Biopython code that builds the backbone (N, CA, C, O; Angstrom):
import numpy as np
from Bio.PDB.StructureBuilder import StructureBuilder

atoms = [
    (1, "MET", "N", (-31.386, 8.370, 43.092)),
    (1, "MET", "CA", (-29.960, 8.214, 43.009)),
    (1, "MET", "C", (-29.350, 8.790, 44.283)),
    (1, "MET", "O", (-29.736, 9.860, 44.751)),
    (2, "ARG", "N", (-28.424, 8.080, 44.807)),
    (2, "ARG", "CA", (-27.746, 8.540, 46.023)),
    (2, "ARG", "C", (-26.777, 9.662, 45.673)),
    (2, "ARG", "O", (-26.279, 9.733, 44.550)),
    (3, "SER", "N", (-26.520, 10.509, 46.606)),
    (3, "SER", "CA", (-25.657, 11.662, 46.354)),
    (3, "SER", "C", (-24.217, 11.253, 46.078)),
    (3, "SER", "O", (-23.512, 11.960, 45.359)),
    (4, "ARG", "N", (-23.756, 10.122, 46.633)),
    (4, "ARG", "CA", (-22.371, 9.699, 46.386)),
    (4, "ARG", "C", (-22.189, 9.104, 44.990)),
    (4, "ARG", "O", (-21.059, 8.984, 44.518)),
    (5, "GLU", "N", (-23.283, 8.730, 44.322)),
    (5, "GLU", "CA", (-23.209, 8.165, 42.968)),
    (5, "GLU", "C", (-23.398, 9.235, 41.891)),
    (5, "GLU", "O", (-23.301, 8.958, 40.696)),
    (6, "ARG", "N", (-23.663, 10.428, 42.328)),
    (6, "ARG", "CA", (-23.909, 11.512, 41.388)),
    (6, "ARG", "C", (-22.644, 11.771, 40.561)),
    (6, "ARG", "O", (-21.552, 11.906, 41.113)),
    (7, "GLY", "N", (-22.802, 11.839, 39.217)),
    (7, "GLY", "CA", (-21.669, 12.089, 38.324)),
    (7, "GLY", "C", (-20.991, 10.831, 37.817)),
    (7, "GLY", "O", (-20.108, 10.910, 36.963)),
    (8, "SER", "N", (-21.389, 9.661, 38.330)),
    (8, "SER", "CA", (-20.742, 8.421, 37.874)),
    (8, "SER", "C", (-21.094, 8.110, 36.424)),
    (8, "SER", "O", (-20.297, 7.494, 35.716)),
    (9, "SER", "N", (-22.257, 8.519, 35.978)),
    (9, "SER", "CA", (-22.635, 8.290, 34.577)),
    (9, "SER", "C", (-21.729, 9.078, 33.640)),
    (9, "SER", "O", (-21.390, 8.601, 32.556)),
    (10, "THR", "N", (-21.345, 10.254, 34.041)),
    (10, "THR", "CA", (-20.459, 11.077, 33.226)),
    (10, "THR", "C", (-19.127, 10.377, 33.003)),
    (10, "THR", "O", (-18.604, 10.381, 31.889)),
    (11, "VAL", "N", (-18.583, 9.786, 34.033)),
    (11, "VAL", "CA", (-17.315, 9.066, 33.922)),
    (11, "VAL", "C", (-17.465, 7.881, 32.975)),
    (11, "VAL", "O", (-16.587, 7.634, 32.149)),
    (12, "LEU", "N", (-18.563, 7.152, 33.088)),
    (12, "LEU", "CA", (-18.789, 5.999, 32.206)),
    (12, "LEU", "C", (-18.955, 6.434, 30.752)),
    (12, "LEU", "O", (-18.443, 5.774, 29.848)),
    (13, "VAL", "N", (-19.653, 7.519, 30.522)),
    (13, "VAL", "CA", (-19.840, 8.019, 29.156)),
    (13, "VAL", "C", (-18.503, 8.461, 28.564)),
    (13, "VAL", "O", (-18.211, 8.153, 27.408)),
    (14, "VAL", "N", (-17.702, 9.167, 29.327)),
    (14, "VAL", "CA", (-16.390, 9.606, 28.846)),
    (14, "VAL", "C", (-15.506, 8.399, 28.543)),
    (14, "VAL", "O", (-14.803, 8.390, 27.532)),
    (15, "ALA", "N", (-15.530, 7.390, 29.399)),
    (15, "ALA", "CA", (-14.748, 6.171, 29.159)),
    (15, "ALA", "C", (-15.243, 5.461, 27.900)),
    (15, "ALA", "O", (-14.439, 4.974, 27.105)),
    (16, "GLY", "N", (-16.547, 5.401, 27.720)),
    (16, "GLY", "CA", (-17.113, 4.770, 26.523)),
    (16, "GLY", "C", (-16.708, 5.498, 25.252)),
    (16, "GLY", "O", (-16.377, 4.869, 24.247)),
    (17, "ILE", "N", (-16.735, 6.821, 25.297)),
    (17, "ILE", "CA", (-16.313, 7.613, 24.138)),
    (17, "ILE", "C", (-14.838, 7.365, 23.843)),
    (17, "ILE", "O", (-14.443, 7.266, 22.682)),
    (18, "GLY", "N", (-14.030, 7.265, 24.886)),
    (18, "GLY", "CA", (-12.603, 6.973, 24.695)),
    (18, "GLY", "C", (-12.381, 5.636, 24.018)),
    (18, "GLY", "O", (-11.547, 5.523, 23.120)),
    (19, "VAL", "N", (-13.121, 4.621, 24.441)),
    (19, "VAL", "CA", (-12.998, 3.291, 23.829)),
    (19, "VAL", "C", (-13.413, 3.344, 22.363)),
    (19, "VAL", "O", (-12.742, 2.764, 21.508)),
    (20, "VAL", "N", (-14.499, 4.025, 22.069)),
    (20, "VAL", "CA", (-14.965, 4.141, 20.682)),
    (20, "VAL", "C", (-13.920, 4.859, 19.826)),
    (20, "VAL", "O", (-13.671, 4.455, 18.690)),
    (21, "LEU", "N", (-13.315, 5.908, 20.353)),
    (21, "LEU", "CA", (-12.290, 6.635, 19.594)),
    (21, "LEU", "C", (-11.063, 5.771, 19.323)),
    (21, "LEU", "O", (-10.500, 5.825, 18.230)),
    (22, "VAL", "N", (-10.648, 4.981, 20.297)),
    (22, "VAL", "CA", (-9.504, 4.082, 20.096)),
    (22, "VAL", "C", (-9.829, 3.041, 19.028)),
    (22, "VAL", "O", (-9.006, 2.769, 18.154)),
    (23, "LEU", "N", (-11.024, 2.459, 19.097)),
    (23, "LEU", "CA", (-11.421, 1.465, 18.091)),
    (23, "LEU", "C", (-11.521, 2.087, 16.701)),
    (23, "LEU", "O", (-11.111, 1.474, 15.715)),
    (24, "LEU", "N", (-12.058, 3.288, 16.619)),
    (24, "LEU", "CA", (-12.178, 3.975, 15.332)),
    (24, "LEU", "C", (-10.803, 4.292, 14.749)),
    (24, "LEU", "O", (-10.587, 4.138, 13.547)),
    (25, "THR", "N", (-9.889, 4.727, 15.583)),
    (25, "THR", "CA", (-8.525, 5.013, 15.131)),
    (25, "THR", "C", (-7.859, 3.753, 14.591)),
    (25, "THR", "O", (-7.214, 3.791, 13.543)),
    (26, "GLY", "N", (-8.012, 2.643, 15.297)),
    (26, "GLY", "CA", (-7.450, 1.374, 14.832)),
    (26, "GLY", "C", (-8.062, 0.933, 13.514)),
    (26, "GLY", "O", (-7.358, 0.442, 12.631)),
    (27, "ALA", "N", (-9.372, 1.105, 13.379)),
    (27, "ALA", "CA", (-10.042, 0.716, 12.137)),
    (27, "ALA", "C", (-9.564, 1.573, 10.967)),
    (27, "ALA", "O", (-9.348, 1.057, 9.871)),
    (28, "LEU", "N", (-9.398, 2.865, 11.190)),
    (28, "LEU", "CA", (-8.919, 3.744, 10.118)),
    (28, "LEU", "C", (-7.490, 3.404, 9.705)),
    (28, "LEU", "O", (-7.158, 3.445, 8.520)),
    (29, "ALA", "N", (-6.650, 3.070, 10.672)),
    (29, "ALA", "CA", (-5.276, 2.670, 10.346)),
    (29, "ALA", "C", (-5.280, 1.385, 9.531)),
    (29, "ALA", "O", (-4.516, 1.254, 8.575)),
    (30, "LEU", "N", (-6.132, 0.440, 9.899)),
    (30, "LEU", "CA", (-6.229, -0.824, 9.167)),
    (30, "LEU", "C", (-6.713, -0.593, 7.737)),
    (30, "LEU", "O", (-6.159, -1.163, 6.797)),
    (31, "VAL", "N", (-7.724, 0.224, 7.572)),
    (31, "VAL", "CA", (-8.244, 0.521, 6.232)),
    (31, "VAL", "C", (-7.168, 1.187, 5.379)),
    (31, "VAL", "O", (-7.030, 0.871, 4.197)),
    (32, "SER", "N", (-6.418, 2.091, 5.961)),
    (32, "SER", "CA", (-5.344, 2.766, 5.233)),
    (32, "SER", "C", (-4.273, 1.774, 4.795)),
    (32, "SER", "O", (-3.784, 1.845, 3.668)),
    (33, "ALA", "N", (-3.910, 0.856, 5.675)),
    (33, "ALA", "CA", (-2.889, -0.141, 5.343)),
    (33, "ALA", "C", (-3.376, -1.095, 4.258)),
    (33, "ALA", "O", (-2.614, -1.445, 3.356)),
    (34, "VAL", "N", (-4.624, -1.516, 4.333)),
    (34, "VAL", "CA", (-5.175, -2.424, 3.320)),
    (34, "VAL", "C", (-5.249, -1.728, 1.963)),
    (34, "VAL", "O", (-4.929, -2.332, 0.939)),
    (35, "ALA", "N", (-5.665, -0.472, 1.949)),
    (35, "ALA", "CA", (-5.735, 0.271, 0.685)),
    (35, "ALA", "C", (-4.350, 0.414, 0.060)),
    (35, "ALA", "O", (-4.198, 0.260, -1.152)),
    (36, "ALA", "N", (-3.349, 0.703, 0.871)),
    (36, "ALA", "CA", (-1.981, 0.817, 0.355)),
    (36, "ALA", "C", (-1.473, -0.521, -0.156)),
    (36, "ALA", "O", (-0.745, -0.573, -1.146)),
    (37, "SER", "N", (-1.850, -1.597, 0.509)),
    (37, "SER", "CA", (-1.446, -2.933, 0.063)),
    (37, "SER", "C", (-2.040, -3.255, -1.306)),
    (37, "SER", "O", (-1.352, -3.784, -2.179)),
    (38, "HIS", "N", (-3.305, -2.937, -1.487)),
    (38, "HIS", "CA", (-3.945, -3.164, -2.792)),
    (38, "HIS", "C", (-3.304, -2.296, -3.872)),
    (38, "HIS", "O", (-3.083, -2.747, -4.996)),
    (39, "ARG", "N", (-3.010, -1.050, -3.518)),
    (39, "ARG", "CA", (-2.371, -0.146, -4.475)),
    (39, "ARG", "C", (-0.987, -0.658, -4.861)),
    (39, "ARG", "O", (-0.599, -0.582, -6.026)),
    (40, "ALA", "N", (-0.243, -1.178, -3.890)),
    (40, "ALA", "CA", (1.095, -1.713, -4.171)),
    (40, "ALA", "C", (1.008, -2.942, -5.068)),
    (40, "ALA", "O", (1.793, -3.082, -6.005)),
    (41, "ARG", "N", (0.060, -3.834, -4.787)),
    (41, "ARG", "CA", (-0.080, -5.034, -5.626)),
    (41, "ARG", "C", (-0.443, -4.677, -7.060)),
    (41, "ARG", "O", (0.113, -5.232, -8.007)),
    (42, "ALA", "N", (-1.373, -3.754, -7.212)),
    (42, "ALA", "CA", (-1.773, -3.346, -8.564)),
    (42, "ALA", "C", (-0.611, -2.684, -9.295)),
    (42, "ALA", "O", (-0.382, -2.955, -10.474)),
    (43, "ALA", "N", (0.118, -1.824, -8.607)),
    (43, "ALA", "CA", (1.257, -1.146, -9.230)),
    (43, "ALA", "C", (2.341, -2.142, -9.625)),
    (43, "ALA", "O", (2.934, -2.017, -10.697)),
    (44, "ALA", "N", (2.605, -3.127, -8.773)),
    (44, "ALA", "CA", (3.621, -4.135, -9.090)),
    (44, "ALA", "C", (3.202, -4.960, -10.302)),
    (44, "ALA", "O", (4.014, -5.219, -11.190)),
    (45, "ASP", "N", (1.947, -5.369, -10.339)),
    (45, "ASP", "CA", (1.453, -6.154, -11.476)),
    (45, "ASP", "C", (1.570, -5.371, -12.780)),
    (45, "ASP", "O", (2.090, -5.877, -13.775)),
    (46, "LEU", "N", (1.086, -4.140, -12.765)),
    (46, "LEU", "CA", (1.117, -3.333, -13.988)),
    (46, "LEU", "C", (2.538, -3.003, -14.418)),
    (46, "LEU", "O", (2.844, -3.013, -15.611)),
    (47, "ALA", "N", (3.405, -2.712, -13.463)),
    (47, "ALA", "CA", (4.798, -2.390, -13.789)),
    (47, "ALA", "C", (5.508, -3.597, -14.385)),
    (47, "ALA", "O", (6.250, -3.463, -15.357)),
    (48, "ALA", "N", (5.286, -4.775, -13.809)),
    (48, "ALA", "CA", (5.923, -5.987, -14.330)),
    (48, "ALA", "C", (5.417, -6.311, -15.733)),
    (48, "ALA", "O", (6.200, -6.696, -16.601)),
    (49, "LEU", "N", (4.124, -6.157, -15.957)),
    (49, "LEU", "CA", (3.572, -6.424, -17.293)),
    (49, "LEU", "C", (4.126, -5.448, -18.331)),
    (49, "LEU", "O", (4.476, -5.851, -19.440)),
    (50, "ALA", "N", (4.203, -4.182, -17.977)),
    (50, "ALA", "CA", (4.732, -3.187, -18.918)),
    (50, "ALA", "C", (6.199, -3.461, -19.236)),
    (50, "ALA", "O", (6.615, -3.362, -20.390)),
    (51, "ALA", "N", (6.977, -3.802, -18.217)),
    (51, "ALA", "CA", (8.396, -4.090, -18.438)),
    (51, "ALA", "C", (8.572, -5.356, -19.268)),
    (51, "ALA", "O", (9.444, -5.412, -20.135)),
    (52, "ALA", "N", (7.756, -6.367, -19.010)),
    (52, "ALA", "CA", (7.855, -7.610, -19.781)),
    (52, "ALA", "C", (7.493, -7.370, -21.245)),
    (52, "ALA", "O", (8.080, -7.976, -22.142)),
    (53, "ARG", "N", (6.539, -6.499, -21.479)),
    (53, "ARG", "CA", (6.172, -6.175, -22.865)),
    (53, "ARG", "C", (7.348, -5.543, -23.599)),
    (53, "ARG", "O", (7.586, -5.842, -24.769)),
    (54, "VAL", "N", (8.084, -4.669, -22.913)),
    (54, "VAL", "CA", (9.263, -4.039, -23.516)),
    (54, "VAL", "C", (10.305, -5.100, -23.849)),
    (54, "VAL", "O", (10.924, -5.048, -24.911)),
    (55, "VAL", "N", (10.502, -6.062, -22.948)),
    (55, "VAL", "CA", (11.495, -7.124, -23.176)),
    (55, "VAL", "C", (11.092, -7.980, -24.367)),
    (55, "VAL", "O", (11.914, -8.257, -25.241)),
    (56, "VAL", "N", (9.850, -8.395, -24.408)),
    (56, "VAL", "CA", (9.387, -9.309, -25.462)),
    (56, "VAL", "C", (9.318, -8.607, -26.811)),
    (56, "VAL", "O", (9.778, -9.151, -27.816)),
    (57, "ASP", "N", (8.749, -7.405, -26.845)),
    (57, "ASP", "CA", (8.607, -6.680, -28.115)),
    (57, "ASP", "C", (9.942, -6.156, -28.614)),
    (57, "ASP", "O", (10.222, -6.185, -29.813)),
    (58, "GLY", "N", (10.752, -5.684, -27.705)),
    (58, "GLY", "CA", (12.031, -5.104, -28.097)),
    (58, "GLY", "C", (11.875, -3.828, -28.893)),
    (58, "GLY", "O", (12.843, -3.337, -29.474)),
    (59, "SER", "N", (10.671, -3.282, -28.927)),
    (59, "SER", "CA", (10.410, -2.104, -29.752)),
    (59, "SER", "C", (10.738, -0.798, -29.039)),
    (59, "SER", "O", (10.973, 0.222, -29.686)),
    (60, "ASP", "N", (10.755, -0.825, -27.719)),
    (60, "ASP", "CA", (11.009, 0.395, -26.950)),
    (60, "ASP", "C", (12.499, 0.492, -26.654)),
    (60, "ASP", "O", (13.104, -0.469, -26.180)),
    (61, "ALA", "N", (13.086, 1.637, -26.929)),
    (61, "ALA", "CA", (14.522, 1.816, -26.711)),
    (61, "ALA", "C", (14.863, 1.957, -25.227)),
    (61, "ALA", "O", (16.029, 1.859, -24.843)),
    (62, "ARG", "N", (13.846, 2.186, -24.396)),
    (62, "ARG", "CA", (14.093, 2.365, -22.963)),
    (62, "ARG", "C", (14.331, 1.020, -22.283)),
    (62, "ARG", "O", (13.918, -0.027, -22.784)),
    (63, "HIS", "N", (14.987, 1.065, -21.165)),
    (63, "HIS", "CA", (15.237, -0.135, -20.370)),
    (63, "HIS", "C", (13.917, -0.570, -19.720)),
    (63, "HIS", "O", (13.142, 0.282, -19.287)),
    (64, "PRO", "N", (13.650, -1.869, -19.645)),
    (64, "PRO", "CA", (12.397, -2.345, -19.046)),
    (64, "PRO", "C", (12.164, -1.825, -17.625)),
    (64, "PRO", "O", (11.026, -1.543, -17.247)),
    (65, "CYS", "N", (13.227, -1.697, -16.844)),
    (65, "CYS", "CA", (13.061, -1.220, -15.466)),
    (65, "CYS", "C", (12.681, 0.256, -15.423)),
    (65, "CYS", "O", (11.999, 0.691, -14.494)),
    (66, "ALA", "N", (13.111, 1.025, -16.411)),
    (66, "ALA", "CA", (12.696, 2.429, -16.485)),
    (66, "ALA", "C", (11.203, 2.519, -16.783)),
    (66, "ALA", "O", (10.498, 3.364, -16.233)),
    (67, "VAL", "N", (10.737, 1.640, -17.658)),
    (67, "VAL", "CA", (9.305, 1.590, -17.962)),
    (67, "VAL", "C", (8.532, 1.169, -16.718)),
    (67, "VAL", "O", (7.483, 1.739, -16.416)),
    (68, "ALA", "N", (9.045, 0.174, -15.995)),
    (68, "ALA", "CA", (8.392, -0.286, -14.762)),
    (68, "ALA", "C", (8.300, 0.849, -13.746)),
    (68, "ALA", "O", (7.270, 1.015, -13.092)),
    (69, "ALA", "N", (9.366, 1.627, -13.610)),
    (69, "ALA", "CA", (9.365, 2.744, -12.661)),
    (69, "ALA", "C", (8.343, 3.802, -13.052)),
    (69, "ALA", "O", (7.672, 4.378, -12.195)),
    (70, "GLN", "N", (8.230, 4.052, -14.352)),
    (70, "GLN", "CA", (7.266, 5.043, -14.827)),
    (70, "GLN", "C", (5.835, 4.585, -14.546)),
    (70, "GLN", "O", (5.012, 5.370, -14.076)),
    (71, "VAL", "N", (5.541, 3.323, -14.832)),
    (71, "VAL", "CA", (4.192, 2.792, -14.609)),
    (71, "VAL", "C", (3.873, 2.760, -13.113)),
    (71, "VAL", "O", (2.762, 3.103, -12.709)),
    (72, "ALA", "N", (4.828, 2.355, -12.303)),
    (72, "ALA", "CA", (4.608, 2.325, -10.852)),
    (72, "ALA", "C", (4.346, 3.733, -10.324)),
    (72, "ALA", "O", (3.479, 3.929, -9.472)),
    (73, "GLY", "N", (5.087, 4.702, -10.823)),
    (73, "GLY", "CA", (4.890, 6.086, -10.397)),
    (73, "GLY", "C", (3.503, 6.604, -10.715)),
    (73, "GLY", "O", (2.912, 7.342, -9.926)),
    (74, "ARG", "N", (2.984, 6.218, -11.867)),
    (74, "ARG", "CA", (1.620, 6.624, -12.235)),
    (74, "ARG", "C", (0.583, 6.011, -11.303)),
    (74, "ARG", "O", (-0.536, 6.511, -11.190)),
    (75, "ASN", "N", (0.963, 4.926, -10.639)),
    (75, "ASN", "CA", (0.062, 4.246, -9.710)),
    (75, "ASN", "C", (0.436, 4.526, -8.253)),
    (75, "ASN", "O", (0.102, 3.751, -7.357)),
    (76, "HIS", "N", (1.122, 5.626, -8.030)),
    (76, "HIS", "CA", (1.472, 6.105, -6.687)),
    (76, "HIS", "C", (2.309, 5.097, -5.906)),
    (76, "HIS", "O", (2.075, 4.862, -4.720)),
    (77, "ALA", "N", (3.281, 4.510, -6.584)),
    (77, "ALA", "CA", (4.209, 3.577, -5.950)),
    (77, "ALA", "C", (5.609, 3.850, -6.485)),
    (77, "ALA", "O", (5.784, 4.554, -7.480)),
    (78, "VAL", "N", (6.600, 3.282, -5.809)),
    (78, "VAL", "CA", (7.999, 3.458, -6.189)),
    (78, "VAL", "C", (8.621, 2.080, -6.359)),
    (78, "VAL", "O", (8.448, 1.208, -5.508)),
    (79, "VAL", "N", (9.346, 1.882, -7.461)),
    (79, "VAL", "CA", (10.037, 0.607, -7.676)),
    (79, "VAL", "C", (11.237, 0.553, -6.738)),
    (79, "VAL", "O", (12.082, 1.448, -6.745)),
    (80, "THR", "N", (11.302, -0.511, -5.927)),
    (80, "THR", "CA", (12.441, -0.681, -5.018)),
    (80, "THR", "C", (13.446, -1.672, -5.579)),
    (80, "THR", "O", (14.623, -1.630, -5.222)),
    (81, "SER", "N", (12.994, -2.567, -6.458)),
    (81, "SER", "CA", (13.932, -3.445, -7.163)),
    (81, "SER", "C", (13.287, -3.917, -8.454)),
    (81, "SER", "O", (12.068, -4.056, -8.558)),
    (82, "CYS", "N", (14.149, -4.157, -9.434)),
    (82, "CYS", "CA", (13.692, -4.615, -10.743)),
    (82, "CYS", "C", (14.783, -5.507, -11.313)),
    (82, "CYS", "O", (15.950, -5.120, -11.360)),
    (83, "ALA", "N", (14.401, -6.694, -11.743)),
    (83, "ALA", "CA", (15.379, -7.632, -12.295)),
    (83, "ALA", "C", (14.827, -8.232, -13.580)),
    (83, "ALA", "O", (13.667, -8.636, -13.656)),
    (84, "VAL", "N", (15.693, -8.276, -14.586)),
    (84, "VAL", "CA", (15.339, -8.886, -15.863)),
    (84, "VAL", "C", (16.195, -10.134, -16.021)),
    (84, "VAL", "O", (17.424, -10.063, -15.991)),
    (85, "ALA", "N", (15.535, -11.281, -16.190)),
    (85, "ALA", "CA", (16.225, -12.557, -16.387)),
    (85, "ALA", "C", (15.634, -13.211, -17.629)),
    (85, "ALA", "O", (14.562, -13.813, -17.577)),
    (86, "GLY", "N", (16.338, -13.086, -18.733)),
    (86, "GLY", "CA", (15.795, -13.597, -19.990)),
    (86, "GLY", "C", (14.609, -12.749, -20.397)),
    (86, "GLY", "O", (14.732, -11.539, -20.585)),
    (87, "GLU", "N", (13.455, -13.391, -20.531)),
    (87, "GLU", "CA", (12.238, -12.660, -20.876)),
    (87, "GLU", "C", (11.345, -12.423, -19.659)),
    (87, "GLU", "O", (10.247, -11.883, -19.794)),
    (88, "ASP", "N", (11.804, -12.821, -18.481)),
    (88, "ASP", "CA", (11.042, -12.609, -17.247)),
    (88, "ASP", "C", (11.503, -11.329, -16.558)),
    (88, "ASP", "O", (12.691, -11.011, -16.528)),
    (89, "VAL", "N", (10.541, -10.611, -16.012)),
    (89, "VAL", "CA", (10.832, -9.392, -15.261)),
    (89, "VAL", "C", (10.197, -9.528, -13.884)),
    (89, "VAL", "O", (9.020, -9.869, -13.766)),
    (90, "THR", "N", (10.976, -9.263, -12.850)),
    (90, "THR", "CA", (10.465, -9.257, -11.478)),
    (90, "THR", "C", (10.600, -7.843, -10.931)),
    (90, "THR", "O", (11.682, -7.256, -10.942)),
    (91, "VAL", "N", (9.484, -7.310, -10.454)),
    (91, "VAL", "CA", (9.444, -5.935, -9.965)),
    (91, "VAL", "C", (8.924, -5.932, -8.529)),
    (91, "VAL", "O", (7.930, -6.587, -8.218)),
    (92, "THR", "N", (9.601, -5.194, -7.666)),
    (92, "THR", "CA", (9.135, -4.980, -6.295)),
    (92, "THR", "C", (8.868, -3.494, -6.129)),
    (92, "THR", "O", (9.694, -2.660, -6.500)),
    (93, "VAL", "N", (7.701, -3.166, -5.565)),
    (93, "VAL", "CA", (7.331, -1.764, -5.378)),
    (93, "VAL", "C", (6.950, -1.506, -3.924)),
    (93, "VAL", "O", (6.660, -2.430, -3.163)),
    (94, "ALA", "N", (6.959, -0.238, -3.564)),
    (94, "ALA", "CA", (6.499, 0.211, -2.250)),
    (94, "ALA", "C", (5.500, 1.342, -2.461)),
    (94, "ALA", "O", (5.717, 2.238, -3.277)),
    (95, "ALA", "N", (4.406, 1.283, -1.715)),
    (95, "ALA", "CA", (3.388, 2.334, -1.770)),
    (95, "ALA", "C", (3.200, 2.893, -0.364)),
    (95, "ALA", "O", (3.058, 2.138, 0.598)),
    (96, "ALA", "N", (3.199, 4.193, -0.254)),
    (96, "ALA", "CA", (3.079, 4.840, 1.055)),
    (96, "ALA", "C", (1.703, 4.591, 1.658)),
    (96, "ALA", "O", (0.685, 4.600, 0.966)),
    (97, "VAL", "N", (1.705, 4.369, 2.963)),
    (97, "VAL", "CA", (0.459, 4.246, 3.718)),
    (97, "VAL", "C", (0.135, 5.637, 4.253)),
    (97, "VAL", "O", (1.000, 6.308, 4.815)),
    (98, "SER", "N", (-1.098, 6.060, 4.078)),
    (98, "SER", "CA", (-1.457, 7.430, 4.454)),
    (98, "SER", "C", (-1.797, 7.566, 5.940)),
    (98, "SER", "O", (-2.580, 8.436, 6.320)),
    (99, "TRP", "N", (-1.218, 6.719, 6.769)),
    (99, "TRP", "CA", (-1.429, 6.810, 8.215)),
    (99, "TRP", "C", (-0.076, 6.993, 8.880)),
    (99, "TRP", "O", (0.844, 6.221, 8.614)),
    (100, "PRO", "N", (0.068, 7.991, 9.736)),
    (100, "PRO", "CA", (1.365, 8.250, 10.365)),
    (100, "PRO", "C", (1.869, 7.052, 11.172)),
    (100, "PRO", "O", (1.109, 6.392, 11.881)),
    (101, "GLY", "N", (3.151, 6.797, 11.045)),
    (101, "GLY", "CA", (3.767, 5.736, 11.830)),
    (101, "GLY", "C", (3.769, 4.372, 11.174)),
    (101, "GLY", "O", (4.444, 3.461, 11.653)),
    (102, "LEU", "N", (3.032, 4.210, 10.094)),
    (102, "LEU", "CA", (3.016, 2.924, 9.393)),
    (102, "LEU", "C", (3.979, 2.990, 8.218)),
    (102, "LEU", "O", (4.012, 3.979, 7.487)),
    (103, "GLY", "N", (4.755, 1.940, 8.044)),
    (103, "GLY", "CA", (5.696, 1.870, 6.936)),
    (103, "GLY", "C", (4.974, 1.625, 5.624)),
    (103, "GLY", "O", (3.765, 1.396, 5.607)),
    (104, "PRO", "N", (5.712, 1.672, 4.527)),
    (104, "PRO", "CA", (5.084, 1.482, 3.217)),
    (104, "PRO", "C", (4.632, 0.040, 3.001)),
    (104, "PRO", "O", (5.188, -0.899, 3.571)),
    (105, "ALA", "N", (3.613, -0.106, 2.168)),
    (105, "ALA", "CA", (3.159, -1.433, 1.755)),
    (105, "ALA", "C", (4.036, -1.869, 0.591)),
    (105, "ALA", "O", (4.319, -1.074, -0.306)),
    (106, "ARG", "N", (4.463, -3.114, 0.598)),
    (106, "ARG", "CA", (5.347, -3.624, -0.452)),
    (106, "ARG", "C", (4.660, -4.775, -1.185)),
    (106, "ARG", "O", (3.875, -5.528, -0.608)),
    (107, "ALA", "N", (4.981, -4.886, -2.471)),
    (107, "ALA", "CA", (4.441, -5.981, -3.276)),
    (107, "ALA", "C", (5.450, -6.340, -4.357)),
    (107, "ALA", "O", (6.243, -5.505, -4.792)),
    (108, "GLN", "N", (5.404, -7.592, -4.778)),
    (108, "GLN", "CA", (6.307, -8.072, -5.824)),
    (108, "GLN", "C", (5.481, -8.783, -6.885)),
    (108, "GLN", "O", (4.508, -9.470, -6.574)),
    (109, "ALA", "N", (5.879, -8.611, -8.137)),
    (109, "ALA", "CA", (5.196, -9.274, -9.245)),
    (109, "ALA", "C", (6.224, -9.720, -10.271)),
    (109, "ALA", "O", (7.267, -9.090, -10.444)),
    (110, "ARG", "N", (5.914, -10.814, -10.946)),
    (110, "ARG", "CA", (6.771, -11.330, -12.006)),
    (110, "ARG", "C", (5.922, -11.478, -13.251)),
    (110, "ARG", "O", (4.772, -11.912, -13.180)),
    (111, "ALA", "N", (6.490, -11.117, -14.393)),
    (111, "ALA", "CA", (5.776, -11.246, -15.659)),
    (111, "ALA", "C", (6.749, -11.685, -16.737)),
    (111, "ALA", "O", (7.940, -11.377, -16.698)),
    (112, "GLY", "N", (6.219, -12.395, -17.676)),
    (112, "GLY", "CA", (7.002, -12.875, -18.808)),
    (112, "GLY", "C", (6.143, -13.809, -19.635)),
    (112, "GLY", "O", (5.005, -14.102, -19.270)),
    (113, "PRO", "N", (6.681, -14.274, -20.741)),
    (113, "PRO", "CA", (5.878, -15.155, -21.601)),
    (113, "PRO", "C", (5.653, -16.526, -20.990)),
    (113, "PRO", "O", (4.997, -17.373, -21.597)),
]
sb = StructureBuilder()
sb.init_structure("model")
sb.init_model(0)
sb.init_chain("A")
sb.init_seg("    ")
for serial, (resi, resn, name, xyz) in enumerate(atoms, 1):
    if name == "N":
        sb.init_residue(resn, " ", resi, " ")
    sb.init_atom(name, np.array(xyz, "f"), 0.0, 1.0, " ", f" {name:<3s}", serial, name[0])
structure = sb.get_structure()
């Protein structure tokens, strides 16, 4: 190895490690966003089904949207909108993404007979 090339491998290794760290960070952010999206969809589905059951059964004295909010909360999501039209219930929820700088994942579900 020539004396002027000495240390060039160190620079390449450091650059390679930097690229790997950037790719790993991006992959972790993507995984976090996908997990939050799945959590939001599941929470929206369950909240809409629970609220629709209250509407159809009429047995629960609570408002269907209150039931939807409770079910969404148990699934680590927050109801951002809830609408009851006849026997149909439409619920929109937001679930936090556990990666800094990313907004919440949102999902909407409708349930009824």
